[in-house]
MDTraj code that builds the backbone (N, CA, C; nanometers):
import mdtraj as md
import numpy as np

residues = "MET ASP ARG ARG GLN GLU ILE LEU GLU ALA ALA SER LYS SER PHE SER PHE PHE GLY TYR LYS ALA THR THR MET ASP GLN VAL ALA LYS ILE ALA ASN VAL GLY LYS GLY THR ILE TYR THR PHE PHE SER ASN LYS GLU ILE LEU PHE GLN GLU ILE VAL VAL LYS MET ILE GLN GLU MET LYS THR ALA ALA ASP LYS VAL ILE ALA VAL ASP GLN PRO PHE GLN GLU ASN ALA HIS ALA VAL LEU MET LYS VAL LEU GLU PHE ARG GLU VAL HIS LEU LEU TYR ALA LYS LEU LEU GLU GLU GLU LYS GLU LEU ARG THR PRO ALA VAL LYS HIS MET LEU ILE ARG ILE GLU GLN GLU ILE ILE SER TYR VAL ALA GLU LYS ILE THR ILE ALA VAL ASP LYS GLY GLU ILE ARG GLU CYS GLU PRO GLU LEU ILE ALA TYR LEU LEU LEU LYS ALA TYR PHE GLY PHE VAL ALA ASP TRP GLY ALA THR HIS ASP PHE GLU LEU SER GLU GLU LYS ILE ALA SER LEU PHE GLN ASP THR ILE PHE ARG GLY LEU LEU PRO".split()
xyz = np.array([
    [0.0871, -0.1079, -0.0017],
    [-0.0087, -0.0037, -0.0090],
    [0.0929, 0.1189, -0.0039],
    [0.0524, 0.2244, -0.0632],
    [0.1326, 0.3476, -0.0809],
    [0.1023, 0.4536, 0.0261],
    [0.1920, 0.5322, 0.0397],
    [0.1816, 0.6177, 0.1578],
    [0.0510, 0.7079, 0.1584],
    [0.0121, 0.7502, 0.0433],
    [-0.1073, 0.8287, 0.0281],
    [-0.2351, 0.7470, 0.0837],
    [-0.2460, 0.6281, 0.0467],
    [-0.3493, 0.5376, 0.0903],
    [-0.3394, 0.5110, 0.2435],
    [-0.2226, 0.4860, 0.2898],
    [-0.2015, 0.4804, 0.4365],
    [-0.2519, 0.5950, 0.5164],
    [-0.2320, 0.7063, 0.4624],
    [-0.2778, 0.8334, 0.5170],
    [-0.4260, 0.8446, 0.5186],
    [-0.4862, 0.8096, 0.4060],
    [-0.6291, 0.8117, 0.3963],
    [-0.6887, 0.7203, 0.4889],
    [-0.6522, 0.5885, 0.4931],
    [-0.7030, 0.5012, 0.5895],
    [-0.6798, 0.5524, 0.7396],
    [-0.5675, 0.6015, 0.7696],
    [-0.5535, 0.6480, 0.9065],
    [-0.6317, 0.7813, 0.9362],
    [-0.6654, 0.8547, 0.8383],
    [-0.7538, 0.9640, 0.8702],
    [-0.8818, 0.9243, 0.8692],
    [-0.9298, 0.8311, 0.7976],
    [-1.0783, 0.7648, 0.8001],
    [-1.0969, 0.7157, 0.9451],
    [-1.0018, 0.6368, 0.9991],
    [-1.0049, 0.5840, 1.1239],
    [-1.0238, 0.6934, 1.2402],
    [-0.9364, 0.7934, 1.2272],
    [-0.9511, 0.9075, 1.3244],
    [-1.0813, 0.9749, 1.3167],
    [-1.1203, 1.0092, 1.1889],
    [-1.2501, 1.0919, 1.1781],
    [-1.3671, 0.9925, 1.2312],
    [-1.3514, 0.8633, 1.2026],
    [-1.4610, 0.7763, 1.2409],
    [-1.4730, 0.7639, 1.4082],
    [-1.3653, 0.7612, 1.4668],
    [-1.3445, 0.7497, 1.6015],
    [-1.3768, 0.8653, 1.6855],
    [-1.3082, 0.9745, 1.6458],
    [-1.2945, 1.1044, 1.7162],
    [-1.3731, 1.2111, 1.6754],
    [-1.4121, 1.2079, 1.5369],
    [-1.4993, 1.3109, 1.4604],
    [-1.4065, 1.4108, 1.4072],
    [-1.4621, 1.4941, 1.3276],
    [-1.3780, 1.5932, 1.2435],
    [-1.3126, 1.6884, 1.3369],
    [-1.3830, 1.7483, 1.4413],
    [-1.3152, 1.8531, 1.5084],
    [-1.1997, 1.8168, 1.5981],
    [-1.2117, 1.6822, 1.6474],
    [-1.1098, 1.6361, 1.7364],
    [-1.0029, 1.5643, 1.6659],
    [-1.0026, 1.5406, 1.5325],
    [-0.9047, 1.4974, 1.4703],
    [-0.8021, 1.6112, 1.4251],
    [-0.6704, 1.5608, 1.4547],
    [-0.5654, 1.6671, 1.4083],
    [-0.4788, 1.5879, 1.3141],
    [-0.3888, 1.6587, 1.2393],
    [-0.3053, 1.6203, 1.1432],
    [-0.1940, 1.5242, 1.2338],
    [-0.1527, 1.5799, 1.3412],
    [-0.0572, 1.4844, 1.4233],
    [-0.1164, 1.3605, 1.4598],
    [-0.2392, 1.3556, 1.4864],
    [-0.2996, 1.2411, 1.5091],
    [-0.3075, 1.1354, 1.3939],
    [-0.3416, 1.1788, 1.2799],
    [-0.3341, 1.1020, 1.1596],
    [-0.1943, 1.0617, 1.1273],
    [-0.1043, 1.1372, 1.1537],
    [0.0325, 1.1110, 1.1203],
    [0.0810, 0.9887, 1.2069],
    [0.0390, 1.0028, 1.3373],
    [0.0656, 0.9049, 1.4360],
    [0.0022, 0.7564, 1.3981],
    [-0.1232, 0.7710, 1.3696],
    [-0.1968, 0.6415, 1.3191],
    [-0.1335, 0.5868, 1.1955],
    [-0.0919, 0.6694, 1.0901],
    [-0.0353, 0.6142, 0.9765],
    [0.1074, 0.5907, 0.9805],
    [0.1703, 0.6164, 1.0960],
    [0.3124, 0.6000, 1.1201],
    [0.3948, 0.6735, 1.0108],
    [0.3602, 0.7923, 0.9807],
    [0.4395, 0.8691, 0.9008],
    [0.4618, 1.0163, 0.9767],
    [0.5514, 1.0922, 0.9169],
    [0.5752, 1.2239, 0.9703],
    [0.4612, 1.3291, 0.9247],
    [0.4224, 1.4234, 1.0064],
    [0.3145, 1.5172, 0.9649],
    [0.3516, 1.5717, 0.8188],
    [0.4757, 1.6013, 0.8045],
    [0.5158, 1.6669, 0.6691],
    [0.4725, 1.5685, 0.5564],
    [0.4756, 1.4521, 0.5784],
    [0.4528, 1.3625, 0.4591],
    [0.2992, 1.3678, 0.4288],
    [0.2066, 1.4007, 0.5317],
    [0.0710, 1.4198, 0.4954],
    [0.0469, 1.5388, 0.4156],
    [0.1377, 1.6443, 0.4384],
    [0.1144, 1.7586, 0.3587],
    [0.1704, 1.7703, 0.2193],
    [0.2386, 1.6504, 0.1984],
    [0.3043, 1.6266, 0.0557],
    [0.1721, 1.5942, -0.0349],
    [0.0729, 1.5204, 0.0264],
    [-0.0477, 1.4795, -0.0396],
    [-0.1617, 1.5729, -0.0302],
    [-0.1996, 1.6172, 0.1022],
    [-0.3057, 1.7016, 0.1288],
    [-0.2709, 1.8301, 0.1866],
    [-0.3299, 1.9552, 0.1286],
    [-0.2789, 2.0692, 0.1993],
    [-0.3296, 2.0885, 0.3337],
    [-0.4483, 2.0444, 0.3735],
    [-0.4880, 2.0692, 0.4897],
    [-0.5971, 1.9762, 0.5398],
    [-0.6381, 1.9807, 0.6604],
    [-0.7309, 1.8787, 0.7097],
    [-0.8645, 1.8747, 0.6367],
    [-0.9218, 1.9912, 0.5821],
    [-1.0462, 1.9919, 0.5121],
    [-1.0129, 1.8934, 0.3951],
    [-0.9169, 1.9196, 0.3190],
    [-0.8911, 1.8490, 0.1905],
    [-0.8950, 1.7035, 0.2141],
    [-0.8307, 1.6633, 0.3038],
    [-0.8170, 1.5176, 0.3562],
    [-0.9657, 1.4622, 0.3893],
    [-1.0339, 1.5316, 0.4694],
    [-1.1693, 1.4989, 0.5071],
    [-1.2639, 1.4914, 0.3807],
    [-1.2554, 1.5863, 0.2933],
    [-1.3317, 1.5935, 0.1751],
    [-1.3129, 1.4569, 0.0871],
    [-1.1814, 1.4100, 0.0654],
    [-1.1600, 1.3064, -0.0129],
    [-1.2151, 1.1714, 0.0554],
    [-1.2036, 1.1696, 0.1911],
    [-1.2572, 1.0510, 0.2656],
    [-1.4033, 1.0425, 0.2477],
    [-1.4751, 1.1670, 0.2621],
    [-1.6268, 1.1497, 0.2502],
    [-1.6646, 1.1276, 0.0995],
    [-1.5806, 1.1671, -0.0087],
    [-1.6242, 1.1404, -0.1337],
    [-1.6047, 0.9835, -0.1611],
    [-1.5179, 0.9247, -0.0977],
    [-1.4909, 0.7624, -0.0941],
    [-1.6055, 0.7058, -0.0377],
    [-1.6577, 0.7468, 0.0738],
    [-1.7528, 0.6942, 0.1494],
    [-1.8849, 0.7089, 0.0716],
    [-1.9126, 0.8275, 0.0097],
    [-2.0391, 0.8282, -0.0868],
    [-2.0236, 0.7316, -0.1992],
    [-1.9026, 0.7122, -0.2506],
    [-1.9046, 0.6039, -0.3664],
    [-1.9248, 0.4641, -0.3022],
    [-1.8701, 0.4468, -0.1906],
    [-1.9045, 0.3161, -0.1416],
    [-2.0420, 0.2925, -0.1014],
    [-2.1290, 0.4182, -0.0659],
    [-2.2701, 0.4074, -0.0510],
    [-2.3383, 0.3672, -0.1757],
    [-2.2997, 0.4397, -0.2872],
    [-2.3790, 0.4203, -0.4026],
    [-2.3474, 0.2829, -0.4642],
    [-2.2262, 0.2340, -0.4440],
    [-2.1978, 0.0820, -0.4764],
    [-2.2712, -0.0153, -0.3945],
    [-2.3014, 0.0263, -0.2652],
    [-2.3904, -0.0773, -0.1923],
    [-2.5326, -0.0682, -0.2385],
    [-2.5883, 0.0572, -0.2770],
    [-2.7142, 0.0667, -0.3244],
    [-2.7221, 0.0046, -0.4696],
    [-2.6354, 0.0204, -0.5429],
    [-2.6460, -0.0394, -0.6775],
    [-2.6547, -0.1984, -0.6716],
    [-2.6176, -0.2528, -0.5644],
    [-2.5950, -0.4051, -0.5599],
    [-2.7391, -0.4587, -0.5096],
    [-2.8250, -0.3731, -0.4792],
    [-2.9720, -0.4117, -0.4229],
    [-3.0652, -0.4096, -0.5474],
    [-3.0127, -0.3345, -0.6485],
    [-3.1226, -0.3049, -0.7588],
    [-3.1328, -0.4308, -0.8288],
    [-3.2490, -0.4822, -0.8601],
    [-3.2708, -0.6129, -0.9342],
    [-3.3463, -0.5729, -1.0560],
    [-3.2770, -0.5948, -1.1682],
    [-3.3406, -0.5659, -1.3008],
    [-3.4741, -0.6062, -1.3209],
    [-3.5098, -0.7184, -1.2682],
    [-3.6535, -0.7725, -1.2927],
    [-3.7479, -0.7317, -1.2017],
    [-3.7145, -0.6472, -1.1197],
    [-3.8090, -0.5773, -1.0228],
    [-3.8670, -0.4512, -1.0667],
    [-3.9791, -0.4074, -1.0239],
    [-4.0373, -0.2798, -1.0589],
    [-3.9726, -0.1719, -0.9931],
    [-3.9829, -0.0479, -1.0482],
    [-3.9233, 0.0679, -0.9745],
    [-3.9532, 0.0866, -0.8386],
    [-4.0772, 0.0646, -0.7871],
    [-4.1151, 0.0723, -0.6502],
    [-4.0276, -0.0094, -0.5554],
    [-4.0165, -0.1193, -0.5981],
    [-3.9253, -0.2173, -0.5071],
    [-3.7896, -0.1876, -0.5154],
    [-3.7333, -0.1654, -0.6199],
    [-3.6104, -0.1051, -0.6205],
    [-3.5818, 0.0170, -0.5563],
    [-3.6591, 0.1049, -0.5703],
    [-3.6537, 0.2341, -0.4933],
    [-3.6682, 0.2130, -0.3358],
    [-3.7467, 0.1200, -0.2825],
    [-3.7441, 0.0973, -0.1591],
    [-3.6252, 0.0179, -0.1163],
    [-3.5707, -0.0725, -0.1850],
    [-3.4431, -0.1392, -0.1571],
    [-3.3303, -0.0415, -0.1432],
    [-3.3190, 0.0351, -0.2480],
    [-3.2032, 0.1285, -0.2426],
    [-3.2184, 0.2382, -0.1173],
    [-3.3364, 0.2956, -0.0987],
    [-3.3468, 0.3725, 0.0174],
    [-3.3145, 0.3112, 0.1571],
    [-3.3670, 0.1873, 0.1675],
    [-3.3449, 0.1129, 0.2926],
    [-3.1915, 0.0898, 0.2971],
    [-3.1241, 0.0655, 0.1925],
    [-2.9667, 0.0309, 0.1906],
    [-2.9070, 0.1522, 0.2317],
    [-2.9296, 0.2764, 0.1787],
    [-2.8814, 0.4038, 0.2091],
    [-2.8859, 0.4288, 0.3542],
    [-3.0042, 0.4063, 0.4078],
    [-3.0342, 0.4103, 0.5580],
    [-2.9530, 0.3253, 0.6457],
    [-2.9403, 0.2105, 0.5893],
    [-2.8520, 0.1060, 0.6747],
    [-2.7147, 0.1457, 0.6585],
    [-2.6721, 0.1839, 0.5641],
    [-2.5333, 0.2386, 0.5340],
    [-2.5112, 0.3496, 0.6355],
    [-2.6066, 0.4387, 0.6386],
    [-2.6137, 0.5708, 0.7408],
    [-2.5873, 0.5100, 0.8794],
    [-2.6574, 0.4123, 0.9149],
    [-2.6393, 0.3660, 1.0579],
    [-2.5327, 0.2818, 1.1019],
    [-2.4662, 0.2009, 0.9961],
    [-2.3420, 0.0935, 1.0190],
    [-2.2233, 0.1654, 0.9825],
    [-2.2144, 0.2568, 0.8963],
    [-2.0894, 0.3147, 0.8573],
    [-2.0389, 0.4088, 0.9733],
    [-1.9242, 0.3622, 1.0248],
    [-1.8749, 0.4464, 1.1525],
    [-1.8509, 0.5980, 1.1240],
    [-1.7961, 0.6248, 1.0067],
    [-1.7660, 0.7569, 0.9692],
    [-1.9030, 0.8414, 0.9707],
    [-2.0014, 0.7726, 0.8918],
    [-2.1251, 0.8624, 0.8674],
    [-2.1979, 0.8671, 1.0031],
    [-2.1939, 0.7727, 1.0807],
    [-2.2672, 0.7832, 1.2000],
    [-2.1873, 0.8787, 1.2875],
    [-2.0596, 0.8924, 1.2949],
    [-1.9870, 0.9923, 1.3854],
    [-2.0236, 1.1342, 1.3221],
    [-2.0324, 1.1490, 1.2065],
    [-2.0655, 1.2856, 1.1502],
    [-2.1934, 1.3222, 1.1821],
    [-2.3004, 1.2444, 1.1759],
    [-2.4206, 1.2826, 1.2299],
    [-2.4260, 1.3136, 1.3720],
    [-2.3577, 1.2339, 1.4513],
    [-2.3356, 1.2494, 1.6062],
    [-2.2749, 1.3881, 1.6232],
    [-2.1694, 1.4315, 1.5668],
    [-2.0986, 1.5541, 1.5603],
    [-2.1909, 1.6610, 1.5386],
    [-2.2418, 1.6507, 1.4212],
    [-2.3371, 1.7606, 1.3631],
    [-2.4271, 1.7916, 1.4861],
    [-2.5081, 1.6867, 1.5338],
    [-2.6022, 1.7068, 1.6407],
    [-2.5486, 1.7755, 1.7578],
    [-2.4459, 1.7168, 1.8053],
    [-2.3855, 1.7677, 1.9436],
    [-2.3132, 1.9012, 1.9322],
    [-2.2047, 1.9154, 1.8369],
    [-2.1242, 2.0293, 1.8248],
    [-2.1452, 2.1306, 1.7199],
    [-2.2341, 2.0957, 1.6141],
    [-2.2717, 2.1878, 1.5038],
    [-2.1407, 2.2244, 1.4373],
    [-2.0537, 2.1395, 1.4147],
    [-1.9308, 2.1758, 1.3380],
    [-1.9573, 2.2158, 1.1944],
    [-1.9254, 2.3391, 1.1626],
    [-1.9516, 2.3812, 1.0274],
    [-1.9069, 2.2994, 0.9085],
    [-1.7822, 2.2525, 0.9179],
    [-1.7205, 2.1662, 0.8195],
    [-1.8054, 2.0265, 0.8027],
    [-1.8427, 1.9796, 0.9226],
    [-1.9368, 1.8670, 0.9159],
    [-2.0666, 1.8792, 0.8574],
    [-2.1279, 1.9880, 0.9051],
    [-2.2699, 2.0305, 0.8330],
    [-2.2522, 2.0400, 0.6819],
    [-2.1529, 2.1005, 0.6356],
    [-2.1351, 2.1206, 0.4979],
    [-2.1101, 1.9742, 0.4370],
    [-2.0336, 1.8889, 0.4799],
    [-2.0241, 1.7426, 0.4380],
    [-2.1532, 1.6687, 0.4287],
    [-2.2278, 1.6889, 0.5406],
    [-2.3537, 1.6069, 0.5519],
    [-2.4502, 1.6732, 0.4424],
    [-2.4477, 1.7924, 0.4102],
    [-2.5399, 1.8417, 0.2888],
    [-2.4796, 1.7976, 0.1774],
    [-2.3537, 1.7832, 0.1586],
    [-2.3088, 1.7274, 0.0311],
    [-2.3497, 1.5772, 0.0263],
    [-2.3467, 1.5038, 0.1179],
    [-2.3851, 1.3656, 0.1185],
    [-2.5374, 1.3573, 0.0839],
    [-2.6002, 1.4321, 0.1491],
    [-2.7550, 1.4501, 0.1130],
    [-2.7720, 1.4636, -0.0273],
    [-2.7155, 1.5802, -0.0785],
    [-2.7306, 1.6109, -0.2282],
    [-2.6883, 1.4865, -0.3254],
    [-2.5819, 1.4187, -0.2731],
    [-2.5366, 1.3129, -0.3817],
    [-2.6271, 1.1969, -0.3561],
    [-2.6773, 1.1835, -0.2523],
    [-2.8048, 1.0684, -0.2357],
    [-2.9092, 1.1064, -0.3306],
    [-2.9681, 1.2394, -0.3215],
    [-3.0692, 1.2794, -0.3885],
    [-3.0396, 1.2746, -0.5482],
    [-2.9356, 1.3073, -0.5682],
    [-2.8866, 1.3079, -0.7197],
    [-2.8946, 1.1569, -0.7684],
    [-2.8387, 1.0648, -0.6937],
    [-2.8217, 0.9353, -0.7357],
    [-2.9855, 0.8867, -0.7426],
    [-3.0488, 0.8934, -0.6422],
    [-3.1949, 0.8584, -0.6490],
    [-3.2709, 0.9242, -0.7768],
    [-3.2484, 1.0349, -0.7966],
    [-3.3035, 1.1040, -0.9090],
    [-3.2672, 1.0528, -1.0503],
    [-3.1366, 1.0098, -1.0539],
    [-3.1006, 0.9295, -1.1788],
    [-3.1829, 0.8069, -1.1844],
    [-3.1965, 0.7219, -1.0900],
    [-3.2874, 0.6152, -1.0951],
    [-3.4359, 0.6411, -1.1362],
    [-3.4769, 0.7509, -1.0798],
    [-3.6225, 0.7934, -1.1221],
    [-3.6306, 0.8215, -1.2695],
    [-3.5230, 0.8986, -1.3192],
    [-3.5144, 0.9276, -1.4534],
    [-3.5150, 0.8305, -1.5405],
    [-3.4393, 0.7155, -1.5074],
    [-3.4303, 0.5892, -1.5847],
    [-3.5798, 0.5260, -1.5882],
    [-3.6493, 0.5282, -1.4739],
    [-3.7721, 0.4660, -1.4582],
    [-3.8686, 0.5440, -1.5503],
    [-3.8699, 0.6731, -1.5501],
    [-3.9451, 0.7605, -1.6475],
    [-3.9336, 0.7360, -1.7853],
    [-3.8063, 0.7142, -1.8297],
    [-3.7549, 0.6808, -1.9671],
    [-3.8145, 0.5527, -1.9995],
    [-3.8076, 0.4478, -1.9256],
    [-3.8756, 0.3179, -1.9319],
    [-4.0200, 0.3053, -1.9271],
    [-4.0803, 0.4050, -1.8919],
    [-4.2196, 0.4150, -1.8854],
    [-4.2853, 0.3412, -1.7437],
    [-4.1893, 0.3140, -1.6638],
    [-4.2314, 0.2467, -1.5428],
    [-4.3092, 0.3378, -1.4467],
    [-4.2693, 0.4687, -1.4539],
    [-4.3471, 0.5791, -1.3538],
    [-4.3719, 0.6886, -1.4794],
    [-4.4583, 0.7842, -1.4169],
    [-4.5034, 0.8964, -1.5079],
    [-4.4069, 0.9930, -1.5119],
    [-4.4147, 1.0939, -1.6062],
    [-4.3189, 1.2022, -1.5941],
    [-4.3329, 1.2946, -1.4799],
    [-4.2204, 1.3246, -1.4217],
    [-4.2289, 1.3971, -1.2945],
    [-4.0932, 1.4831, -1.2867],
    [-4.0708, 1.5407, -1.1743],
    [-3.9509, 1.6225, -1.1581],
    [-3.8648, 1.5253, -1.0644],
    [-3.7695, 1.4533, -1.1308],
    [-3.6883, 1.3528, -1.0488],
    [-3.6173, 1.4109, -0.9186],
    [-3.5666, 1.5146, -0.9136],
    [-3.5000, 1.5696, -0.8052],
    [-3.5938, 1.5876, -0.6847],
    [-3.7095, 1.6426, -0.7215],
    [-3.7940, 1.6723, -0.6209],
    [-3.8626, 1.5433, -0.5533],
    [-3.8950, 1.4350, -0.6452],
    [-3.9374, 1.3174, -0.5962],
    [-3.8309, 1.2504, -0.5061],
    [-3.7012, 1.2639, -0.5670],
    [-3.5876, 1.1891, -0.4890],
    [-3.5876, 1.2665, -0.3434],
    [-3.6055, 1.3852, -0.3422],
    [-3.5931, 1.4654, -0.2152],
    [-3.7083, 1.4078, -0.1257],
    [-3.8215, 1.3973, -0.1723],
    [-3.9435, 1.3666, -0.1054],
    [-3.9385, 1.2054, -0.0452],
    [-3.8919, 1.1307, -0.1373],
    [-3.8640, 0.9992, -0.0930],
    [-3.7617, 0.9818, 0.0084],
    [-3.6333, 1.0427, -0.0013],
    [-3.5383, 1.0395, 0.0977],
    [-3.5723, 1.0868, 0.2305],
    [-3.6392, 1.2094, 0.2368],
    [-3.6777, 1.2734, 0.3657],
    [-3.8018, 1.1906, 0.4273],
    [-3.8778, 1.1344, 0.3447],
    [-3.9962, 1.0661, 0.4092],
    [-3.9431, 0.9201, 0.4615],
    [-3.8331, 0.8650, 0.3818],
    [-3.7913, 0.7339, 0.4398],
    [-3.6978, 0.7543, 0.5606],
    [-3.6316, 0.8672, 0.5779],
    [-3.5541, 0.9052, 0.6948],
    [-3.6484, 0.9249, 0.8052],
    [-3.7532, 0.9936, 0.7756],
    [-3.8536, 1.0235, 0.8770],
    [-3.9063, 0.8818, 0.9412],
    [-3.9523, 0.8007, 0.8514],
    [-4.0210, 0.6715, 0.9033],
    [-3.9168, 0.5649, 0.9550],
    [-3.8080, 0.5706, 0.8933],
    [-3.7014, 0.4631, 0.9432],
    [-3.6300, 0.5201, 1.0592],
    [-3.5780, 0.6397, 1.0485],
    [-3.4828, 0.6990, 1.1668],
    [-3.5533, 0.7622, 1.2694],
    [-3.6514, 0.8399, 1.2408],
    [-3.7072, 0.9291, 1.3319],
    [-3.8444, 0.8914, 1.4089],
    [-3.9174, 0.8118, 1.3503],
    [-4.0408, 0.7489, 1.3954],
    [-4.0262, 0.7054, 1.5330],
    [-3.9300, 0.6288, 1.5559],
    [-3.9075, 0.5565, 1.7023],
    [-3.8893, 0.6546, 1.8018],
    [-3.8315, 0.7687, 1.7775],
    [-3.7940, 0.8852, 1.8658],
    [-3.9157, 0.9377, 1.9248],
    [-4.0265, 0.9372, 1.8605],
    [-4.1595, 1.0059, 1.9045],
    [-4.2728, 0.9126, 1.9111],
    [-4.2470, 0.7913, 1.8854],
    [-4.3493, 0.6846, 1.9167],
    [-4.2974, 0.5656, 1.9817],
    [-4.3828, 0.4968, 2.0361],
    [-4.3610, 0.3885, 2.1441],
    [-4.3276, 0.2591, 2.0602],
    [-4.3203, 0.2574, 1.9384],
    [-4.2945, 0.1445, 1.8479],
    [-4.2241, 0.1752, 1.7353],
    [-4.1458, 0.0861, 1.6714],
    [-4.0727, 0.0995, 1.5401],
    [-4.1659, 0.0388, 1.4349],
    [-4.1609, 0.0958, 1.3206],
    [-4.2356, 0.0497, 1.2061],
    [-4.1427, -0.0725, 1.1420],
    [-4.2258, -0.1888, 1.1031],
    [-4.1454, -0.2722, 1.0278],
    [-4.1120, -0.2262, 0.8798],
    [-4.0108, -0.2792, 0.8320],
    [-3.9755, -0.2665, 0.6891],
    [-4.0900, -0.2848, 0.6080],
    [-4.1642, -0.3955, 0.6168],
    [-4.2757, -0.4092, 0.5462],
    [-4.3943, -0.3284, 0.5498],
    [-4.4080, -0.2640, 0.6815],
    [-4.5139, -0.1774, 0.6998],
    [-4.4734, -0.0339, 0.6209],
    [-4.3381, -0.0151, 0.6283],
    [-4.2956, 0.1094, 0.5558],
    [-4.3097, 0.1004, 0.4125],
    [-4.2617, -0.0157, 0.3628],
    [-4.2857, -0.0503, 0.1991],
    [-4.4257, -0.0351, 0.1553],
    [-4.5236, -0.0987, 0.2396],
    [-4.6527, -0.0965, 0.2175],
    [-4.7172, 0.0559, 0.2182],
    [-4.6809, 0.1251, 0.3089],
    [-4.7171, 0.2681, 0.3324],
    [-4.6789, 0.3506, 0.1974],
    [-4.5544, 0.3291, 0.1534],
    [-4.5109, 0.3972, 0.0428],
    [-4.5694, 0.3653, -0.0960],
    [-4.5954, 0.2141, -0.0916],
    [-4.6411, 0.1455, -0.2063],
    [-4.7980, 0.2100, -0.2235],
    [-4.8710, 0.2297, -0.1162],
    [-4.9979, 0.2779, -0.1277],
    [-5.0264, 0.4221, -0.1324],
    [-4.9066, 0.5075, -0.1315],
    [-4.9240, 0.6545, -0.1361],
    [-4.8214, 0.7035, -0.2420],
    [-4.7163, 0.7310, -0.2152],
    [-4.6174, 0.8019, -0.3075],
    [-4.5867, 0.7293, -0.4328],
    [-4.5646, 0.5926, -0.4215],
    [-4.5326, 0.5133, -0.5467],
    [-4.6599, 0.4881, -0.6323],
    [-4.7653, 0.4878, -0.5652],
    [-4.9022, 0.4700, -0.6387],
    [-4.9082, 0.5980, -0.7225],
    [-4.8900, 0.7170, -0.6703],
    [-4.8887, 0.8387, -0.7365],
    [-4.8045, 0.8538, -0.8580],
    [-4.6937, 0.7725, -0.8599],
    [-4.5953, 0.7743, -0.9649],
    [-4.6273, 0.6952, -1.0843],
    [-4.7320, 0.6074, -1.0745],
    [-4.7669, 0.5145, -1.1731],
    [-4.8323, 0.5777, -1.2793],
    [-4.7975, 0.5208, -1.4203],
    [-4.8396, 0.5900, -1.5247],
    [-4.9948, 0.5905, -1.5408],
])
top = md.Topology()
chain = top.add_chain()
for i, resn in enumerate(residues, 1):
    res = top.add_residue(resn, chain, resSeq=i)
    for name in ("N", "CA", "C"):
        top.add_atom(name, md.element.get_by_symbol(name[0]), res)
traj = md.Trajectory(xyz[None], top)
């Protein structure tokens, strides 16, 4: 493995465990077992290093979502599978979970900016899938970005937020049925 990759992995570990604000270049250098100057030969500052790690994480999330798409399934089922995978990724990926925690507790501006970027990337990804479904005639003509935003926020609400204000969690089947009977039904041609 090359030095640059070692630094990226060390920084990812540090950001995942300590958060953006608490991670220092000295800490990354120590974890990577390199001098701090070596880091600066590849990355001009902590923000650039952080950005590259988040971009890689976004790509991993898209790859994971792509794997749940079944070409023989209708748009509604694939959309549900993709959104559930994104939410699962959000919960189990250490860096993503740490960023959400840091934004909630510390309101770090760089973290807020990255979370907005992650959300925009997810919306763009889902909008691309919606556009494909429209082109195939699976769903009616719509504004893909708006529908992607609606779906993402609604899924986040029912999967992540529902339990915080209610005495019970909703099953995945219940969520799928709810969306099938409402939003997805409205998209059918």
